[in-house]
C-alpha atoms as one frame of an Amber mdcrd trajectory, in Angstrom:
protein
 -14.639  54.685  37.296 -14.562  57.728  39.587 -15.953  60.048  36.896 -19.000
  57.830  36.420 -19.737  57.290  40.115 -19.387  60.870  41.460 -22.494  63.081
  41.119 -22.071  65.917  38.600 -22.993  68.591  41.166 -20.301  67.351  43.548
 -17.719  67.506  40.755 -18.792  71.063  39.921 -18.458  72.107  43.571 -15.044
  70.450  43.789 -13.707  72.002  40.559 -15.224  75.437  41.281 -13.806  75.512
  44.807 -10.367  74.309  43.733 -10.141  76.846  40.896 -11.360  79.654  43.190
  -8.765  78.789  45.847  -6.022  78.560  43.219  -6.932  82.052  42.013  -6.778
  83.440  45.536  -3.380  81.828  46.158  -1.964  83.218  42.920  -3.277  86.704
  43.744  -2.020  86.672  47.350   1.450  85.479  46.382   1.822  87.646  43.252
   4.496  89.913  44.687   6.464  87.149  46.418   9.407  85.727  44.500   9.032
  81.972  44.026  11.872  79.572  43.344  11.195  76.904  40.752  10.146  73.675
  42.456   9.835  70.489  40.427   8.042  68.790  43.331   5.347  71.473  43.290
   5.058  71.220  39.505   4.627  67.458  39.729   1.941  67.840  42.414   0.061
  70.390  40.307   0.377  68.127  37.257  -1.077  65.206  39.197  -4.047  67.223
  40.504  -4.707  68.797  37.091  -4.558  65.416  35.366  -6.869  63.909  37.963
  -9.339  66.781  37.468  -9.206  66.474  33.693  -9.800  62.752  33.971 -12.775
  62.893  36.323 -14.545  65.928  34.968 -12.901  67.320  31.849 -12.710  70.730
  33.536 -10.541  72.934  35.674  -7.359  72.015  33.817  -6.213  75.365  32.388
  -6.673  77.582  35.451  -5.143  74.953  37.696  -2.095  74.372  35.512  -1.460
  78.078  34.930  -1.909  79.003  38.582   0.065  75.997  39.734   2.987  76.918
  37.520   3.066  80.414  39.004   2.925  79.018  42.538   5.738  76.615  41.624
   8.079  79.415  40.546   7.410  79.683  36.808   7.319  83.297  35.565   3.760
  84.534  34.913   4.360  85.203  31.201   5.903  81.774  30.729   3.039  80.115
  32.625   0.478  81.827  30.393   2.409  80.822  27.265   2.952  77.212  28.344
  -0.698  76.771  29.305  -1.927  78.423  26.127   0.288  76.124  24.038  -0.865
  72.997  25.893  -4.509  74.007  25.602  -4.024  74.896  21.942  -3.010  71.332
  21.199  -6.104  70.067  23.036  -8.401  72.584  21.361  -6.992  71.865  17.906
  -8.940  68.609  17.786 -12.212  70.407  18.593 -11.390  73.086  16.047 -10.739
  70.512  13.329 -14.001  68.708  14.098 -15.771  72.066  13.887 -14.212  72.715
  10.479 -14.904  69.199   9.204 -18.581  69.669  10.075 -18.708  72.702   7.771
 -19.290  75.303  10.477 -18.343  78.874   9.487 -15.596  80.607  11.445 -15.505
  84.239  12.477 -11.919  84.952  11.348 -11.895  88.649  12.371 -12.939  87.656
  15.904 -10.306  84.922  16.063  -7.634  87.372  14.902  -8.707  90.079  17.335
  -8.772  87.700  20.317  -5.389  86.225  19.467  -3.699  89.599  18.899  -5.163
  91.203  22.021  -4.162  88.242  24.200  -0.581  88.250  22.905  -0.224  92.028
  23.322  -1.780  91.995  26.796   0.633  89.341  28.051   3.667  90.928  26.375
   3.028  94.467  27.667   1.918  93.635  31.231   4.577  93.445  33.964   4.805
  89.947  35.501   3.600  90.879  39.000   0.572  92.716  37.615  -0.103  89.868
  35.189   0.047  87.411  38.091  -2.521  89.466  40.013  -4.816  89.691  36.976
  -4.535  85.960  36.361  -5.250  85.265  40.043  -8.368  87.429  39.942  -9.601
  85.851  36.707  -8.975  82.307  37.940 -10.827  83.071  41.197 -13.718  84.538
  39.186 -13.881  81.401  37.037 -14.170  79.309  40.184 -16.856  81.585  41.607
 -18.809  81.549  38.350 -18.762  77.758  38.393 -20.097  77.731  41.958 -22.725
  80.433  41.276 -23.933  78.645  38.163 -24.400  75.487  40.202 -26.164  77.367
  43.014 -28.542  79.103  40.596 -29.522  75.729  39.105 -30.947  74.393  42.332
């Protein structure tokens, strides 16, 4: 009901702002040790689920950043989010295949290998900072794209 009633531009502003702020929080707290908090994880899960339900967007950056802010190690947060998103994306991938679309296997292999190596070789604090910057940039890009439309 909410997803149908809220204007698309408002949703984009909301998601873009939330993702941007999440990125900033992750970056600013990258060097602070965080103790695992199930209450924080549940709050992040609720917000991420709400966002996914109303707009279909902002799920990955929010869940990954939220895990880091809740005390999950950066490498684990990246892995958990990638696994969860892989399950979601598998359906889209299968539909793509069933429609007879060609796949660029070398590109898929290169992207997968480089992502795994980057996460494995990067120290957690540095990885947290990189993730924070990238999440903030995703939020800003969402907001800039909306601003350039109007």
